[in-house]
C-alpha positions in Angstrom: -0.1 0.4 -0.4 2.4 2.5 0.6 4.3 1.9 -2.5 0.9 2.8 -4.2 1.2 6.3 -2.5 4.6 6.6 -3.3 3.6 6.1 -7.3 0.7 8.3 -7.1 2.8 11.4 -5.5 5.1 10.8 -8.1 2.4 10.6 -10.5 0.7 13.6 -9.5 4.1 15.7 -9.0 6.5 14.2 -12.0 4.0 13.0 -14.6 1.0 15.1 -14.4 3.5 18.7 -14.8 5.3 17.3 -18.0 1.6 16.3 -19.3 0.3 20.0 -19.0 4.0 21.3 -20.4 3.1 19.1 -23.7 0.3 19.6 -24.1 1.1 23.4 -23.6 3.3 23.2 -26.4 1.0 21.3 -28.7 -1.7 23.7 -28.4 0.3 26.2 -28.7 1.9 24.7 -32.4 -1.7 24.3 -33.2 -2.6 28.1 -32.5 0.0 29.2 -35.0 -0.8 26.8 -37.3 -4.5 28.4 -37.3 -3.6 31.7 -37.8 -1.0 30.8 -40.6 -4.1 29.0 -42.1 -6.2 32.2 -42.1 -3.5 34.3 -43.6 -3.7 32.1 -46.3 -7.3 32.1 -46.5 -7.5 35.4 -47.1 -4.5 35.5 -49.4 -6.5 33.2 -51.1 -9.6 35.1 -51.5 -7.9 38.1 -52.4 -6.1 36.0 -55.5 -10.0 34.5 -56.9 -9.9 37.8 -58.7 -7.3 37.3 -60.1 -8.4 34.9 -62.4 -11.7 36.1 -64.1 -10.0 36.3 -67.4 -8.6 32.3 -67.4 -11.9 30.8 -69.2 -11.0 33.1 -71.9 -7.3 32.4 -72.2 -7.9 29.1 -72.0 -10.2 29.5 -75.1 -7.8 31.3 -77.1 -5.2 28.8 -76.1 -7.5 25.6 -77.3 -8.2 27.7 -80.7 -4.3 27.6 -81.1 -3.9 24.4 -80.4 -6.1 23.3 -82.9 -4.9 26.0 -85.5 -1.2 24.5 -84.6 -2.3 21.0 -85.2 -4.0 21.7 -88.6 -0.9 23.5 -89.8 1.6 20.8 -88.7 -0.5 17.6 -89.9 -0.5 19.9 -93.4 3.5 20.0 -92.5 4.1 16.5 -92.0 2.0 15.4 -95.3 4.1 17.3 -97.4 7.1 16.4 -95.8 6.3 12.9 -96.1 5.3 13.6 -99.9 8.6 14.9 -100.2 10.6 12.3 -99.0 8.6 9.6 -100.5 
């Protein structure tokens, strides 16, 4: 019974402060992560307005690819005729 009391005192005096200290460090890290993620979300919301022209730019890119591929096919046919 005496050893149980010594173990309980050791638990209270040694382990609980250590657990409290480690938990405090983890919670402080989580708080820093939360603040950083809030800043990232705020910056991302500002960048959304910069993406307004993307659909038009993609449509232009698609049309350019179609035009270039048609020209490349004609060029390939001409080269094939020259080499044969």
